[in-house]
Structures are given as C-alpha cells and as structure tokens.
C-alpha positions as CSV (number, residue, x, y, z in Angstrom):
1,M,8.9,18.2,-22.1
2,F,11.2,15.3,-20.8
3,D,13.7,17.4,-19.4
4,R,11.3,17.8,-16.4
5,F,11.9,14.1,-16.0
6,R,15.3,14.6,-15.1
7,F,15.2,13.5,-11.7
8,V,14.0,10.6,-11.8
9,P,17.2,8.8,-12.3
10,L,18.7,10.7,-9.5
11,R,16.2,9.3,-7.6
12,L,16.8,5.5,-8.5
13,L,20.3,6.3,-7.6
14,Q,19.3,7.9,-4.4
15,S,17.2,4.9,-3.4
16,I,20.5,2.5,-3.5
17,P,21.3,3.3,0.2
18,V,17.9,3.4,1.5
19,I,17.5,-0.1,0.2
20,F,20.5,-1.0,1.9
21,G,19.4,0.5,5.1
22,V,16.3,-1.1,4.6
23,T,18.0,-4.8,4.3
24,V,20.0,-4.0,7.5
25,V,16.9,-3.2,9.5
26,V,14.6,-6.0,8.4
27,F,17.3,-8.6,8.6
28,F,18.2,-7.6,12.3
29,M,15.2,-7.1,13.6
30,V,13.7,-10.1,12.3
31,H,16.3,-12.1,14.2
32,L,15.3,-10.5,17.1
33,L,12.4,-12.3,16.8
34,P,11.5,-15.0,20.2
35,G,11.7,-18.3,19.0
36,N,13.9,-20.7,16.9
37,P,12.7,-21.4,13.2
38,A,14.4,-25.1,13.3
39,L,11.9,-25.4,16.4
40,A,8.9,-24.2,14.6
41,I,9.2,-26.5,11.9
42,L,10.2,-29.8,13.9
43,G,6.9,-29.3,16.1
44,Q,6.4,-31.9,18.5
45,T,9.1,-34.1,16.9
46,A,11.6,-31.8,18.3
47,T,14.3,-32.7,20.7
48,P,17.4,-30.8,21.4
49,E,19.9,-32.6,19.1
50,R,17.4,-32.5,16.0
51,V,17.1,-29.1,16.9
52,A,20.6,-28.2,16.7
53,A,20.9,-30.5,13.7
54,L,18.7,-28.2,11.8
55,S,19.7,-25.0,13.0
56,H,23.4,-26.0,11.8
57,Q,21.7,-27.3,8.4
58,L,19.8,-23.7,7.7
59,G,22.6,-21.7,9.3
60,L,21.4,-20.3,12.3
61,D,24.1,-21.5,14.1
62,K,26.6,-18.9,12.4
63,P,27.2,-15.1,13.7
64,L,24.3,-12.8,13.2
65,W,27.0,-10.8,11.0
66,N,27.9,-13.4,8.8
67,Q,24.3,-14.4,8.0
68,Y,23.5,-10.7,7.1
69,L,26.4,-11.3,4.7
70,L,25.0,-14.2,3.4
71,F,22.2,-13.2,2.9
72,L,23.3,-9.7,1.3
73,G,25.5,-11.6,-1.2
74,H,22.3,-13.7,-2.2
75,L,20.6,-10.6,-2.2
76,V,22.6,-9.0,-5.1
77,T,22.6,-12.0,-7.3
78,G,18.5,-12.3,-7.2
79,D,18.4,-15.3,-4.8
80,L,15.9,-14.4,-1.8
81,G,16.7,-18.0,-0.2
82,T,14.7,-20.8,0.4
83,S,11.1,-21.1,2.4
84,I,12.0,-22.6,5.8
85,T,8.4,-23.4,5.8
86,Y,7.0,-24.0,2.4
87,Q,10.7,-25.4,1.3
88,Q,10.3,-23.1,-2.1
89,P,12.2,-20.2,-3.1
90,V,11.1,-17.7,-1.8
91,A,11.3,-15.4,-4.9
92,K,8.5,-17.9,-6.4
93,L,6.4,-17.2,-3.4
94,V,6.6,-13.5,-3.5
95,A,6.2,-13.4,-7.5
96,D,3.0,-15.4,-6.8
97,A,1.6,-13.0,-4.1
98,V,2.5,-9.9,-5.5
99,P,0.5,-9.5,-8.5
100,I,-2.7,-10.4,-5.5
101,T,-1.1,-7.6,-3.6
102,M,-0.9,-4.9,-6.0
103,S,-4.6,-5.6,-7.3
104,L,-6.1,-4.9,-4.2
105,L,-4.2,-1.8,-3.9
106,A,-5.2,-0.6,-7.3
107,Y,-8.7,-1.8,-6.6
108,A,-8.9,0.0,-3.1
109,L,-7.6,3.4,-4.8
110,V,-10.1,3.6,-7.4
111,I,-13.2,2.6,-5.1
112,S,-11.7,5.5,-2.9
113,L,-11.4,7.9,-5.8
114,L,-15.0,7.1,-6.9
115,I,-16.2,7.7,-3.3
116,S,-14.0,10.4,-2.4
117,V,-14.2,13.1,-5.3
118,P,-18.1,13.0,-5.5
119,L,-18.3,14.0,-1.7
120,A,-15.4,16.1,-1.7
121,A,-16.7,18.3,-4.6
122,M,-20.5,17.8,-2.7
123,A,-18.9,19.2,0.5
124,A,-16.7,22.2,-1.3
125,S,-19.7,23.7,-3.5
126,A,-21.5,24.0,-0.1
127,P,-18.8,24.9,2.9
128,G,-20.5,25.4,6.4
129,R,-23.9,23.9,4.9
130,A,-25.0,20.8,6.1
131,R,-24.1,18.4,3.3
132,D,-20.7,20.0,4.4
133,H,-20.9,19.2,7.9
134,G,-22.3,15.6,6.9
135,V,-19.3,14.7,4.4
136,R,-16.5,15.8,7.3
137,A,-18.5,13.8,9.6
138,F,-17.8,10.9,7.4
139,T,-14.2,11.5,7.3
140,L,-13.9,11.8,11.3
141,V,-15.7,8.4,11.3
142,G,-13.9,6.7,8.8
143,Q,-10.5,8.0,10.1
144,G,-11.6,6.8,13.7
145,M,-12.4,3.3,12.5
146,P,-9.8,0.5,12.9
147,Q,-9.4,-1.2,9.5
148,F,-9.5,-4.4,10.6
149,W,-12.6,-3.9,12.6
150,V,-14.2,-2.5,9.6
151,G,-13.2,-5.5,7.7
152,I,-14.8,-7.9,9.9
153,M,-18.2,-5.8,10.3
154,L,-18.2,-5.5,6.3
155,I,-17.8,-9.7,6.3
156,L,-20.8,-9.8,9.1
157,L,-23.0,-7.5,7.3
158,L,-22.6,-7.8,3.2
159,A,-21.4,-11.5,3.2
160,V,-23.0,-13.5,6.2
161,N,-26.0,-11.8,6.7
162,A,-26.9,-10.4,3.7
163,G,-25.0,-13.2,1.7
164,L,-23.9,-10.6,-1.2
165,F,-20.3,-11.5,-1.3
166,P,-17.9,-14.1,-0.2
167,V,-16.5,-14.2,3.4
168,G,-13.1,-14.8,1.9
169,G,-10.7,-16.2,-1.1
170,Y,-9.6,-14.8,-4.3
171,G,-11.5,-16.7,-6.6
172,E,-10.4,-18.2,-9.8
173,T,-11.1,-16.3,-12.7
174,P,-10.8,-12.5,-13.3
175,L,-14.1,-11.9,-12.4
176,E,-13.9,-14.1,-9.4
177,H,-10.9,-11.7,-8.6
178,V,-12.9,-8.5,-8.7
179,Y,-15.7,-10.1,-7.3
180,Y,-13.6,-11.8,-4.3
181,L,-11.2,-8.6,-4.0
182,F,-14.2,-6.3,-3.5
183,L,-14.9,-6.2,0.2
184,P,-11.1,-6.3,1.3
185,A,-10.6,-3.2,-1.2
186,L,-13.9,-1.7,0.3
187,T,-12.4,-1.7,3.7
188,L,-8.9,-0.5,2.8
189,A,-10.8,2.5,0.4
190,I,-12.9,3.2,3.8
191,A,-9.7,3.9,5.2
192,M,-8.2,6.0,2.8
193,C,-11.1,7.8,1.7
194,P,-11.2,10.7,4.8
195,T,-7.9,12.1,3.8
196,I,-8.5,12.1,0.5
197,I,-11.6,14.1,0.8
198,R,-10.4,16.5,3.6
199,S,-7.6,17.5,1.0
200,L,-9.6,17.6,-2.0
201,R,-12.3,19.7,-0.4
202,A,-9.9,22.1,0.7
203,S,-7.8,22.5,-2.4
204,T,-11.1,22.5,-4.4
205,I,-12.9,25.4,-2.4
206,N,-9.7,27.5,-3.0
207,V,-9.9,26.5,-7.1
208,L,-13.6,27.8,-6.7
209,G,-12.7,31.2,-5.5
210,S,-10.0,31.6,-7.9
211,D,-10.5,33.9,-10.7
212,Y,-10.3,31.6,-13.5
213,V,-13.2,29.9,-12.4
214,G,-14.7,33.3,-11.9
215,T,-14.2,33.9,-15.8
216,A,-15.1,30.5,-16.6
217,R,-18.2,30.9,-15.0
218,S,-19.3,34.3,-16.6
219,K,-18.9,32.6,-20.4
220,G,-21.3,30.0,-19.1
221,A,-19.5,27.2,-17.6
222,S,-21.5,25.6,-14.9
223,G,-22.3,22.3,-13.2
224,V,-20.6,19.4,-13.7
225,S,-18.6,21.0,-16.9
226,L,-17.2,23.4,-15.0
227,F,-15.9,21.3,-12.1
228,R,-14.4,18.5,-14.6
229,L,-12.6,21.4,-17.0
230,H,-11.5,24.1,-14.8
231,V,-11.6,22.8,-11.0
232,L,-10.8,19.1,-10.8
233,R,-7.1,19.1,-12.1
234,N,-5.9,22.0,-10.3
235,A,-7.7,21.0,-7.3
236,A,-6.2,17.3,-7.4
237,I,-2.6,18.6,-7.9
238,P,-2.1,18.9,-3.7
239,T,-4.2,15.5,-3.4
240,V,-1.7,13.6,-5.8
241,S,0.8,13.6,-2.8
242,I,-1.7,12.8,-0.1
243,I,-2.4,9.8,-2.4
244,G,1.1,8.9,-2.9
245,V,2.2,9.1,1.0
246,N,-1.4,7.2,2.1
247,L,-0.6,4.4,-0.8
248,G,2.7,3.7,1.1
249,Y,0.2,3.3,4.7
250,L,-2.0,1.4,2.7
251,V,0.3,-1.7,1.9
252,G,0.7,-2.0,5.6
253,G,-2.7,-2.1,6.3
254,S,-3.3,-4.4,3.4
255,L,-1.1,-6.8,5.2
256,V,-3.5,-7.3,7.9
257,I,-6.7,-6.7,6.1
258,E,-5.2,-9.8,3.1
259,R,-5.6,-11.9,6.8
260,V,-8.9,-11.0,7.5
261,F,-10.2,-11.9,4.4
262,A,-7.9,-14.8,3.2
263,V,-6.3,-13.3,0.2
264,P,-3.5,-15.3,-0.9
265,G,-1.4,-12.0,-1.4
266,L,1.8,-10.8,0.5
267,G,0.2,-10.1,3.5
268,S,-1.0,-13.5,4.1
269,L,2.4,-14.6,3.2
270,M,4.0,-12.6,5.6
271,I,2.1,-13.4,8.7
272,N,2.2,-16.9,8.1
273,A,5.8,-16.5,7.8
274,I,6.3,-14.7,11.1
275,F,3.9,-17.7,13.1
276,S,6.1,-19.8,11.8
277,R,9.7,-17.8,12.3
278,D,10.4,-18.3,8.3
279,F,13.2,-15.4,8.5
280,P,14.0,-15.8,4.4
281,T,10.0,-15.1,3.6
282,I,9.9,-12.3,6.2
283,Q,13.1,-10.6,4.8
284,A,11.8,-10.6,1.4
285,V,8.4,-9.6,2.0
286,A,9.6,-6.6,3.8
287,L,12.1,-5.8,1.3
288,V,9.5,-5.8,-1.2
289,V,7.1,-3.5,0.4
290,A,9.9,-1.1,1.1
291,L,10.5,-1.4,-2.7
292,F,7.1,-0.8,-3.0
293,V,7.2,2.4,-1.1
294,I,10.0,4.0,-2.6
295,A,8.5,3.5,-6.2
296,V,5.6,5.0,-5.0
297,G,6.9,8.2,-3.8
298,I,9.1,8.5,-7.5
299,L,5.9,7.6,-8.9
300,T,4.2,10.6,-7.2
301,D,6.8,13.2,-8.3
302,V,6.6,12.3,-12.0
303,V,2.7,12.3,-11.9
304,Y,3.0,16.0,-10.0
305,T,5.2,17.1,-12.8
306,A,3.3,16.0,-15.1
307,I,-0.2,17.2,-14.3
308,D,1.5,20.7,-12.8
309,P,3.4,22.6,-15.2
310,R,4.8,25.0,-13.1
311,V,6.8,22.1,-11.2
312,D,10.0,21.2,-12.5
313,L,12.2,19.0,-10.0
314,S,14.9,18.4,-12.1
315,T,15.8,22.1,-11.0
316,K,15.3,21.3,-7.5
317,E,17.6,18.2,-7.7
318,R,20.3,20.8,-9.9
319,A,20.4,22.9,-6.6
C-alpha cells in the first residue's frame, strides 16, 4: 500500500525550486512597494538625516541584490529576520499567528462541508426539480458575493443587530476561540461552498446512475445508508481535488477576513506589515502562505490516492 505514496518525497524535492522562486518574487515585489520603512518608523520625527541613518542601520541603503543574498542566507539558517515594526523576531510573530490562521481555515472547511454535502445530495437526488434549482441558485449567489462584504453583513446581522456573536477578536480559551471564529469561518465557508456543491452534485448524479448503485438498491439499500455506504465516497473523489485547490485560494481570502474580524492571524500580521512597510514580516508571511499552498497540494494528492485505489501517482512520477 505504501508503495502508492512513493511520489511524496519526489514532490517535496520538486517544491524546493518552487520555494526558491517564491523567495525571489516575494522579495523583489515587496521592495517595489512605495515608501521607505525608515520613514514609516520615524513618523513625525523624521528628518532627512535620521531617515538616512535608520536606513543604513536596517541595511536598506545596500544594493537590492545584496539585500536579497543576505535575506536568503538568513533564511537557510531559519532566521526570518527582525520585524521593523514590532522589534521582535519575525519567526516568533509568524509562529504565534500560524495556529490561529490554520484553526480558522480548518473551521471554515468543516462548516463548508457541513453545508455542502447535504445541499449537494439534496440537489443530486432530484435533478431538474425545484430543490435542485434552489441549490444551484444558492451557489450562484454565494459565488457572486465578495467575501469582505459577506463578512460585514454577518457582523451587522448576527453580531451588531442580533448580538449572537462578537464583532471581532479571538478570545482567550479554546471554547472562546470556537465562538469568536464562527463568523469569520462562516464567511470563508460561504465563499467555498458553491464550488464544492457544484462538483459534488455533478459527481453524485453520475454515481447515482451507475450499475453498482442500482445493484445496491435492488438489494434494499436506500436513503441515508445508500448515500453513505455506496455514493458519498465515490462521489467525493473528484471533489477532493476541488477542495485542495480552493484551500489555496481560501488562504488569500482569510488574510482579508482576518482583518475584517480583527483576528490576530497571518492576515492581520500581513496587512499591518504592509501599512508599516515592514519588509521582513511581509516576506515571512508570504513565504509561509506559499509553503501552505504547496503542502495542501501534496496532501490533496495523498488523500486522493488513499480514497481511490485506482490512482497510483507514483507510477506517473516514474513515467
């Protein structure tokens, strides 16, 4: 069985040049941002002499290629630098923010599956009927709404008017984390649901028309047991790839949503760093996001291989 996962080490090796390319793009794109970090730090106390002195202290007056080589050398040793704004090691800031963002993404994925699976099953069980059209209309509306607007509407409706949830924050205890992250997770889930529902609906309709499902029905299987035992696993196979791709996009969406809900994750850290021209922090967060997307891609292939015995990606890698 484990022979089918021999592609994983090769994928990890293939990700090394990708990560190197990400460091190049991130570093030079960050340094194209207008503004001087030294000027942002000094604020109203800035004078040409003080800006020049601080720029020299931060190494910002060195040639760009020299700064990149220095950044790359530190990165190889695990040193992400020191935050210009917070005057703390960037590694510590990122390490504190990563669990929050990962929790939010996992929470959003769970909510999106809890919404998508029943709706897709309901639509696929009656294609072309009223409930199918209703579900498809929901996917169109959900896909057309910007995430930040959905987040603001949820805040106004469920937090400000109804008082059911906090406007923002993260809480102190694990239960408070679940409570405080519900609205931002729901916002991300609403953005993710339309794609999952459409994919799962289409694959479920195909599976329901297959011969083995007809055989199961002739043996008396029906309702929830038929869907759970004979339909869901096979219908979920193409949806796994869809979820993997969307998780990558969801990271970008979470950066904005964290800001809307004042969640102290990577998104808030990134946006604060952009406003203050905190180059080391921006580079570190972008690199972590890139690593997450790469990891999700590899994990998606692993899950796809695990649930579908017909798939053997290690054979494709050898070919």
